[in-house]
N, CA and C atoms as a LAMMPS dump frame, in Angstrom:
ITEM: TIMESTEP
0
ITEM: NUMBER OF ATOMS
489
ITEM: BOX BOUNDS ff ff ff
-5.0000000000000000e+02 5.0000000000000000e+02
-5.0000000000000000e+02 5.0000000000000000e+02
-5.0000000000000000e+02 5.0000000000000000e+02
ITEM: ATOMS id mol type element x y z
1 1 1 N 0.85 -1.179 0
2 1 2 C 0 0 0
3 1 3 C 0.885 1.229 0
4 2 1 N 0.598 2.182 -0.872
5 2 2 C 1.411 3.407 -0.86
6 2 3 C 1.131 4.23 0.398
7 3 1 N 2.188 4.775 0.944
8 3 2 C 2.04 5.598 2.149
9 3 3 C 1.274 6.875 1.834
10 4 1 N 0.381 7.292 2.747
11 4 2 C -0.328 8.553 2.534
12 4 3 C 0.499 9.754 2.985
13 5 1 N 1.784 9.519 3.287
14 5 2 C 2.626 10.624 3.747
15 5 3 C 4.082 10.384 3.397
16 6 1 N 4.828 11.487 3.392
17 6 2 C 6.279 11.443 3.236
18 6 3 C 6.961 12.119 4.411
19 7 1 N 6.209 12.924 5.146
20 7 2 C 6.709 13.62 6.334
21 7 3 C 5.871 13.185 7.526
22 8 1 N 6.517 12.839 8.625
23 8 2 C 5.802 12.401 9.819
24 8 3 C 6.124 13.341 10.968
25 9 1 N 5.105 14.027 11.469
26 9 2 C 5.257 14.877 12.651
27 9 3 C 4.89 14.025 13.865
28 10 1 N 5.649 14.164 14.935
29 10 2 C 5.442 13.345 16.129
30 10 3 C 5.134 14.257 17.304
31 11 1 N 4.059 13.939 18.02
32 11 2 C 3.683 14.774 19.161
33 11 3 C 4.726 14.645 20.272
34 12 1 N 4.887 15.714 21.061
35 12 2 C 5.837 15.655 22.175
36 12 3 C 5.355 14.666 23.236
37 13 1 N 6.265 14.2 24.099
38 13 2 C 5.904 13.176 25.066
39 13 3 C 4.924 13.62 26.146
40 14 1 N 4.811 14.906 26.364
41 14 2 C 3.897 15.378 27.416
42 14 3 C 3.576 16.843 27.2
43 15 1 N 2.615 17.33 27.955
44 15 2 C 2.267 18.743 27.922
45 15 3 C 1.212 19.09 26.895
46 16 1 N 0.712 20.3 27.045
47 16 2 C -0.325 20.808 26.149
48 16 3 C 0.251 21.065 24.761
49 17 1 N -0.603 20.918 23.757
50 17 2 C -0.205 21.17 22.373
51 17 3 C -1.226 22.123 21.772
52 18 1 N -0.752 23.226 21.25
53 18 2 C -1.63 24.201 20.609
54 18 3 C -2.052 23.642 19.251
55 19 1 N -3.354 23.382 19.043
56 19 2 C -3.785 22.793 17.776
57 19 3 C -3.554 23.684 16.564
58 20 1 N -3.351 24.975 16.782
59 20 2 C -3.116 25.865 15.639
60 20 3 C -1.773 25.576 14.972
61 21 1 N -0.931 24.785 15.636
62 21 2 C 0.345 24.404 15.029
63 21 3 C 0.103 23.658 13.719
64 22 1 N -1.014 22.942 13.636
65 22 2 C -1.331 22.201 12.415
66 22 3 C -1.532 23.157 11.246
67 23 1 N -2.068 24.34 11.523
68 23 2 C -2.259 25.323 10.455
69 23 3 C -0.92 25.729 9.84
70 24 1 N 0.114 25.803 10.673
71 24 2 C 1.443 26.151 10.163
72 24 3 C 1.982 25.04 9.264
73 25 1 N 1.562 23.81 9.533
74 25 2 C 2.012 22.684 8.728
75 25 3 C 1.179 22.506 7.462
76 26 1 N 0.029 23.159 7.384
77 26 2 C -0.924 22.924 6.289
78 26 3 C -0.276 22.915 4.901
79 27 1 N 0.649 23.831 4.595
80 27 2 C 1.262 23.786 3.26
81 27 3 C 2.017 22.477 2.984
82 28 1 N 2.467 21.798 4.017
83 28 2 C 3.202 20.541 3.832
84 28 3 C 2.279 19.384 3.449
85 29 1 N 0.964 19.592 3.545
86 29 2 C 0.035 18.517 3.173
87 29 3 C 0.264 18.058 1.741
88 30 1 N 0.591 18.989 0.864
89 30 2 C 0.795 18.605 -0.539
90 30 3 C 2.014 17.703 -0.7
91 31 1 N 2.937 17.742 0.252
92 31 2 C 4.1 16.851 0.235
93 31 3 C 3.779 15.499 0.863
94 32 1 N 2.669 15.43 1.569
95 32 2 C 2.279 14.201 2.246
96 32 3 C 2.678 14.217 3.702
97 33 1 N 1.92 14.912 4.514
98 33 2 C 2.193 15.045 5.941
99 33 3 C 1.269 14.137 6.735
100 34 1 N 1.77 13.502 7.772
101 34 2 C 0.968 12.72 8.711
102 34 3 C 1.407 13.089 10.119
103 35 1 N 0.573 12.73 11.095
104 35 2 C 0.829 13.071 12.489
105 35 3 C 0.733 11.817 13.346
106 36 1 N 1.789 11.534 14.114
107 36 2 C 1.811 10.4 15.034
108 36 3 C 1.393 10.891 16.412
109 37 1 N 0.283 10.343 16.91
110 37 2 C -0.227 10.698 18.232
111 37 3 C 0.341 9.712 19.241
112 38 1 N 0.924 10.247 20.319
113 38 2 C 1.548 9.334 21.281
114 38 3 C 1.432 9.802 22.716
115 39 1 N 1.411 8.827 23.578
116 39 2 C 1.512 8.997 25.026
117 39 3 C 2.572 7.985 25.454
118 40 1 N 3.85 8.369 25.393
119 40 2 C 4.931 7.413 25.648
120 40 3 C 4.777 6.669 26.972
121 41 1 N 5.08 5.393 26.917
122 41 2 C 5.066 4.501 28.074
123 41 3 C 3.675 4.273 28.644
124 42 1 N 2.649 4.836 28.04
125 42 2 C 1.281 4.659 28.533
126 42 3 C 0.585 3.567 27.722
127 43 1 N -0.348 2.854 28.352
128 43 2 C -1.1 1.842 27.61
129 43 3 C -2.083 2.488 26.638
130 44 1 N -2.63 1.68 25.758
131 44 2 C -3.54 2.166 24.728
132 44 3 C -4.739 2.903 25.316
133 45 1 N -5.218 2.483 26.475
134 45 2 C -6.36 3.17 27.103
135 45 3 C -6.053 4.654 27.316
136 46 1 N -4.834 4.95 27.74
137 46 2 C -4.45 6.347 27.987
138 46 3 C -4.393 7.13 26.682
139 47 1 N -3.906 6.5 25.614
140 47 2 C -3.869 7.179 24.32
141 47 3 C -5.286 7.436 23.815
142 48 1 N -6.161 6.445 23.921
143 48 2 C -7.55 6.631 23.496
144 48 3 C -8.193 7.78 24.261
145 49 1 N -7.989 7.803 25.563
146 49 2 C -8.556 8.881 26.383
147 49 3 C -7.995 10.232 25.95
148 50 1 N -6.708 10.294 25.71
149 50 2 C -6.066 11.545 25.312
150 50 3 C -6.607 12.048 23.975
151 51 1 N -6.88 11.124 23.057
152 51 2 C -7.433 11.492 21.751
153 51 3 C -8.882 11.944 21.887
154 52 1 N -9.657 11.24 22.687
155 52 2 C -11.093 11.517 22.779
156 52 3 C -11.446 12.642 23.743
157 53 1 N -10.674 12.793 24.832
158 53 2 C -11.038 13.787 25.845
159 53 3 C -9.858 14.495 26.502
160 54 1 N -8.647 14.192 26.065
161 54 2 C -7.477 14.705 26.759
162 54 3 C -6.634 15.668 25.949
163 55 1 N -5.333 15.657 26.217
164 55 2 C -4.417 16.654 25.662
165 55 3 C -4.279 16.594 24.143
166 56 1 N -4.603 15.47 23.522
167 56 2 C -4.482 15.346 22.069
168 56 3 C -5.79 15.618 21.325
169 57 1 N -6.871 15.827 22.051
170 57 2 C -8.181 15.968 21.414
171 57 3 C -8.244 17.125 20.413
172 58 1 N -7.854 18.306 20.824
173 58 2 C -7.943 19.475 19.934
174 58 3 C -7.005 19.319 18.732
175 59 1 N -5.824 18.782 18.959
176 59 2 C -4.87 18.548 17.872
177 59 3 C -5.442 17.528 16.879
178 60 1 N -6.007 16.459 17.393
179 60 2 C -6.64 15.416 16.584
180 60 3 C -7.737 16.021 15.709
181 61 1 N -8.604 16.816 16.304
182 61 2 C -9.705 17.44 15.555
183 61 3 C -9.187 18.377 14.465
184 62 1 N -8.177 19.181 14.797
185 62 2 C -7.66 20.143 13.82
186 62 3 C -6.978 19.42 12.66
187 63 1 N -6.217 18.39 12.967
188 63 2 C -5.559 17.625 11.907
189 63 3 C -6.595 16.986 10.983
190 64 1 N -7.651 16.431 11.554
191 64 2 C -8.715 15.846 10.731
192 64 3 C -9.363 16.901 9.849
193 65 1 N -9.62 18.072 10.423
194 65 2 C -10.257 19.151 9.659
195 65 3 C -9.408 19.566 8.462
196 66 1 N -8.094 19.448 8.594
197 66 2 C -7.189 19.83 7.51
198 66 3 C -6.783 18.646 6.63
199 67 1 N -7.336 17.478 6.915
200 67 2 C -7.038 16.313 6.09
201 67 3 C -5.674 15.704 6.318
202 68 1 N -5.109 15.881 7.503
203 68 2 C -3.803 15.306 7.834
204 68 3 C -4.024 13.899 8.406
205 69 1 N -3.481 12.844 7.776
206 69 2 C -3.646 11.489 8.306
207 69 3 C -3.033 11.361 9.7
208 70 1 N -3.682 10.551 10.538
209 70 2 C -3.255 10.358 11.917
210 70 3 C -2.89 8.901 12.165
211 71 1 N -1.834 8.704 12.952
212 71 2 C -1.387 7.375 13.345
213 71 3 C -1.305 7.326 14.862
214 72 1 N -1.462 6.13 15.427
215 72 2 C -1.34 5.935 16.87
216 72 3 C -0.025 5.245 17.184
217 73 1 N 0.637 5.693 18.23
218 73 2 C 1.843 5.04 18.722
219 73 3 C 1.412 3.972 19.725
220 74 1 N 1.795 2.718 19.474
221 74 2 C 1.382 1.593 20.315
222 74 3 C 2.58 0.838 20.858
223 75 1 N 2.396 0.239 22.042
224 75 2 C 3.388 -0.718 22.523
225 75 3 C 3.358 -1.91 21.581
226 76 1 N 4.464 -2.568 21.449
227 76 2 C 4.566 -3.708 20.529
228 76 3 C 4.089 -4.986 21.204
229 77 1 N 2.807 -5.031 21.553
230 77 2 C 2.263 -6.265 22.111
231 77 3 C 0.867 -6.519 21.56
232 78 1 N 0.459 -7.78 21.606
233 78 2 C -0.809 -8.191 21.006
234 78 3 C -1.997 -7.465 21.624
235 79 1 N -1.977 -7.242 22.929
236 79 2 C -3.097 -6.552 23.586
237 79 3 C -3.325 -5.175 22.983
238 80 1 N -2.265 -4.411 22.817
239 80 2 C -2.396 -3.061 22.25
240 80 3 C -2.946 -3.13 20.825
241 81 1 N -2.377 -4.009 20.023
242 81 2 C -2.803 -4.131 18.627
243 81 3 C -4.259 -4.585 18.557
244 82 1 N -4.608 -5.601 19.347
245 82 2 C -5.988 -6.097 19.346
246 82 3 C -6.971 -5.031 19.815
247 83 1 N -6.564 -4.226 20.759
248 83 2 C -7.441 -3.184 21.296
249 83 3 C -7.703 -2.093 20.26
250 84 1 N -6.679 -1.698 19.511
251 84 2 C -6.853 -0.583 18.576
252 84 3 C -7.398 -1.03 17.216
253 85 1 N -7.16 -2.268 16.82
254 85 2 C -7.571 -2.713 15.48
255 85 3 C -9.035 -2.4 15.156
256 86 1 N -9.99 -2.755 16.018
257 86 2 C -11.383 -2.453 15.676
258 86 3 C -11.753 -0.979 15.848
259 87 1 N -10.877 -0.209 16.467
260 87 2 C -11.187 1.195 16.751
261 87 3 C -10.521 2.176 15.796
262 88 1 N -9.703 1.699 14.873
263 88 2 C -9.006 2.612 13.961
264 88 3 C -9.974 3.575 13.29
265 89 1 N -11.056 3.039 12.753
266 89 2 C -12.021 3.882 12.044
267 89 3 C -12.704 4.855 13.016
268 90 1 N -13.112 4.371 14.199
269 90 2 C -13.765 5.233 15.203
270 90 3 C -12.876 6.4 15.615
271 91 1 N -11.583 6.138 15.71
272 91 2 C -10.632 7.165 16.137
273 91 3 C -10.071 7.961 14.953
274 92 1 N -10.551 7.656 13.752
275 92 2 C -10.094 8.335 12.529
276 92 3 C -8.586 8.202 12.34
277 93 1 N -8.078 6.999 12.526
278 93 2 C -6.645 6.747 12.4
279 93 3 C -6.343 5.985 11.116
280 94 1 N -5.272 6.384 10.446
281 94 2 C -4.838 5.713 9.22
282 94 3 C -4.016 4.467 9.526
283 95 1 N -3.515 4.369 10.762
284 95 2 C -2.693 3.228 11.113
285 95 3 C -2.004 3.412 12.444
286 96 1 N -0.918 2.661 12.608
287 96 2 C -0.214 2.653 13.886
288 96 3 C 1.282 2.485 13.676
289 97 1 N 2.018 2.96 14.663
290 97 2 C 3.466 2.747 14.716
291 97 3 C 3.757 2.009 16.009
292 98 1 N 4.437 0.866 15.906
293 98 2 C 4.81 0.112 17.096
294 98 3 C 6.106 0.674 17.648
295 99 1 N 6.097 0.978 18.93
296 99 2 C 7.276 1.58 19.55
297 99 3 C 8.09 0.524 20.294
298 100 1 N 9.269 0.924 20.703
299 100 2 C 10.093 0.059 21.539
300 100 3 C 10.797 -1.056 20.788
301 101 1 N 11.267 -0.786 19.575
302 101 2 C 12.011 -1.783 18.813
303 101 3 C 11.259 -3.115 18.735
304 102 1 N 10.102 -3.127 18.07
305 102 2 C 9.286 -4.343 18.038
306 102 3 C 10.001 -5.512 17.362
307 103 1 N 9.727 -6.695 17.867
308 103 2 C 10.315 -7.909 17.289
309 103 3 C 9.646 -8.226 15.954
310 104 1 N 10.285 -9.102 15.203
311 104 2 C 9.711 -9.548 13.936
312 104 3 C 8.362 -10.222 14.198
313 105 1 N 8.262 -11.02 15.257
314 105 2 C 6.989 -11.68 15.586
315 105 3 C 5.895 -10.667 15.903
316 106 1 N 6.232 -9.626 16.651
317 106 2 C 5.243 -8.589 16.981
318 106 3 C 4.773 -7.881 15.717
319 107 1 N 5.682 -7.643 14.793
320 107 2 C 5.317 -6.978 13.54
321 107 3 C 4.461 -7.881 12.654
322 108 1 N 4.777 -9.161 12.627
323 108 2 C 3.938 -10.099 11.859
324 108 3 C 2.516 -10.101 12.414
325 109 1 N 2.411 -10.137 13.73
326 109 2 C 1.099 -10.132 14.376
327 109 3 C 0.34 -8.852 14.03
328 110 1 N 1.012 -7.717 14.149
329 110 2 C 0.371 -6.428 13.864
330 110 3 C -0.053 -6.338 12.404
331 111 1 N 0.785 -6.807 11.495
332 111 2 C 0.441 -6.753 10.069
333 111 3 C -0.81 -7.585 9.8
334 112 1 N -0.915 -8.761 10.424
335 112 2 C -2.098 -9.61 10.231
336 112 3 C -3.346 -8.97 10.841
337 113 1 N -3.189 -8.318 11.982
338 113 2 C -4.33 -7.696 12.668
339 113 3 C -4.758 -6.385 12.024
340 114 1 N -3.83 -5.713 11.352
341 114 2 C -4.095 -4.403 10.736
342 114 3 C -3.758 -4.455 9.241
343 115 1 N -4.375 -5.361 8.482
344 115 2 C -3.946 -5.576 7.099
345 115 3 C -4.103 -4.37 6.178
346 116 1 N -5.088 -3.533 6.428
347 116 2 C -5.339 -2.391 5.541
348 116 3 C -4.825 -1.07 6.099
349 117 1 N -4.192 -1.119 7.247
350 117 2 C -3.708 0.1 7.899
351 117 3 C -2.244 0.348 7.558
352 118 1 N -1.848 1.6 7.661
353 118 2 C -0.426 1.938 7.575
354 118 3 C 0.225 1.378 8.837
355 119 1 N 1.337 0.691 8.694
356 119 2 C 2.038 0.128 9.844
357 119 3 C 3.491 0.578 9.818
358 120 1 N 3.914 1.18 10.916
359 120 2 C 5.291 1.608 11.057
360 120 3 C 5.897 1.033 12.316
361 121 1 N 7.185 1.228 12.452
362 121 2 C 7.879 0.772 13.659
363 121 3 C 8.921 1.8 14.033
364 122 1 N 9.196 1.87 15.318
365 122 2 C 10.293 2.717 15.765
366 122 3 C 11.473 1.807 16.067
367 123 1 N 12.668 2.297 15.796
368 123 2 C 13.86 1.545 16.152
369 123 3 C 14.914 2.518 16.652
370 124 1 N 15.767 1.991 17.487
371 124 2 C 16.794 2.794 18.139
372 124 3 C 18.118 2.079 17.956
373 125 1 N 19.087 2.789 17.458
374 125 2 C 20.396 2.191 17.248
375 125 3 C 20.623 1.833 15.798
376 126 1 N 21.838 1.393 15.482
377 126 2 C 22.185 1.082 14.094
378 126 3 C 21.432 -0.147 13.585
379 127 1 N 21.258 -0.254 12.266
380 127 2 C 20.545 -1.39 11.682
381 127 3 C 21.25 -2.716 11.971
382 128 1 N 20.441 -3.761 12.079
383 128 2 C 20.947 -5.121 12.274
384 128 3 C 20.242 -6.026 11.267
385 129 1 N 20.668 -7.282 11.208
386 129 2 C 19.993 -8.238 10.329
387 129 3 C 18.529 -8.373 10.727
388 130 1 N 18.252 -8.41 12.027
389 130 2 C 16.863 -8.509 12.501
390 130 3 C 16.06 -7.281 12.094
391 131 1 N 16.688 -6.104 12.137
392 131 2 C 15.942 -4.9 11.775
393 131 3 C 15.624 -4.879 10.286
394 132 1 N 16.471 -5.494 9.465
395 132 2 C 16.174 -5.582 8.032
396 132 3 C 14.954 -6.466 7.797
397 133 1 N 14.868 -7.585 8.504
398 133 2 C 13.704 -8.467 8.386
399 133 3 C 12.452 -7.755 8.884
400 134 1 N 12.587 -6.992 9.962
401 134 2 C 11.451 -6.251 10.51
402 134 3 C 10.975 -5.186 9.535
403 135 1 N 11.909 -4.522 8.886
404 135 2 C 11.537 -3.444 7.959
405 135 3 C 10.69 -3.969 6.798
406 136 1 N 10.913 -5.198 6.394
407 136 2 C 10.149 -5.78 5.29
408 136 3 C 8.674 -5.963 5.644
409 137 1 N 8.338 -5.958 6.926
410 137 2 C 6.957 -6.177 7.372
411 137 3 C 6.164 -4.889 7.554
412 138 1 N 6.828 -3.748 7.439
413 138 2 C 6.162 -2.473 7.721
414 138 3 C 6.188 -1.558 6.504
415 139 1 N 5.393 -0.506 6.592
416 139 2 C 5.353 0.492 5.523
417 139 3 C 6.454 1.53 5.681
418 140 1 N 6.902 1.728 6.916
419 140 2 C 7.986 2.679 7.165
420 140 3 C 8.656 2.35 8.489
421 141 1 N 9.876 2.843 8.643
422 141 2 C 10.636 2.712 9.883
423 141 3 C 11.042 4.101 10.333
424 142 1 N 10.824 4.375 11.598
425 142 2 C 11.199 5.654 12.196
426 142 3 C 12.4 5.394 13.102
427 143 1 N 13.54 5.955 12.753
428 143 2 C 14.77 5.763 13.516
429 143 3 C 14.978 6.969 14.424
430 144 1 N 15.275 6.704 15.685
431 144 2 C 15.48 7.803 16.63
432 144 3 C 16.369 7.329 17.771
433 145 1 N 16.891 8.217 18.535
434 145 2 C 17.092 9.626 18.211
435 145 3 C 18.377 9.808 17.399
436 146 1 N 18.286 10.567 16.342
437 146 2 C 19.451 10.869 15.515
438 146 3 C 20.308 11.929 16.205
439 147 1 N 19.635 12.949 16.708
440 147 2 C 20.312 14.06 17.38
441 147 3 C 20.114 13.932 18.882
442 148 1 N 20.922 14.627 19.636
443 148 2 C 20.798 14.586 21.092
444 148 3 C 19.391 15.011 21.498
445 149 1 N 18.665 14.168 22.242
446 149 2 C 17.298 14.489 22.648
447 149 3 C 17.242 15.715 23.553
448 150 1 N 16.197 16.492 23.371
449 150 2 C 15.998 17.674 24.22
450 150 3 C 14.788 17.509 25.119
451 151 1 N 14.091 16.388 25.009
452 151 2 C 12.958 16.121 25.892
453 151 3 C 13.351 15.001 26.84
454 152 1 N 13.033 15.165 28.086
455 152 2 C 13.37 14.17 29.092
456 152 3 C 12.129 13.37 29.465
457 153 1 N 12.326 12.085 29.715
458 153 2 C 11.274 11.223 30.204
459 153 3 C 11.841 10.498 31.416
460 154 1 N 11.083 10.481 32.482
461 154 2 C 11.532 9.835 33.71
462 154 3 C 11.887 8.375 33.449
463 155 1 N 13.067 7.971 33.872
464 155 2 C 13.497 6.593 33.747
465 155 3 C 13.94 6.166 32.36
466 156 1 N 14.037 7.105 31.419
467 156 2 C 14.421 6.764 30.049
468 156 3 C 15.733 7.459 29.71
469 157 1 N 16.724 6.67 29.317
470 157 2 C 17.996 7.224 28.878
471 157 3 C 17.994 7.25 27.358
472 158 1 N 18.257 8.412 26.791
473 158 2 C 18.259 8.554 25.334
474 158 3 C 19.643 8.989 24.883
475 159 1 N 20.152 8.313 23.845
476 159 2 C 21.449 8.664 23.276
477 159 3 C 21.288 8.853 21.777
478 160 1 N 21.9 9.89 21.268
479 160 2 C 21.862 10.126 19.825
480 160 3 C 22.647 9.037 19.109
481 161 1 N 22.098 8.528 18.008
482 161 2 C 22.812 7.499 17.251
483 161 3 C 23.524 8.075 16.039
484 162 1 N 23.212 9.317 15.664
485 162 2 C 23.869 9.953 14.526
486 162 3 C 23.328 9.449 13.201
487 163 1 N 23.882 9.981 12.145
488 163 2 C 23.438 9.584 10.801
489 163 3 C 24.383 8.574 10.2
């Protein structure tokens, strides 16, 4: 399936987000812009709540109004995938990105559960043979952090991997 985007904007790990920021991105829609909605380290229930009634609600609505495709950031486990699969349409999501360096098995499971959705994965560190096999199962791979991170998360150590 061809990707509905070439540029992926990722929400910050915490804090309020001014939905008018999407208006500044509007010209990038012609290049193929999408938005990854995330609540790092939180289960899918917290992300759903954030989209429907929380900090991501206004951003979600504005992106939809401007025709920007939306993706959900999920833990790489069957429960998360099973929980979101029937709700993709309800939440107006084009797909999902599995976080936390998902295994090949987790990606196979997600691909089977989300056959018509955009599926991405996050990976950290240099490519490996396993990461090449994983990449074949997804529509895109998001590598991070390339540059020294400027956002802190409690209990998470982040190191830049460079280009």
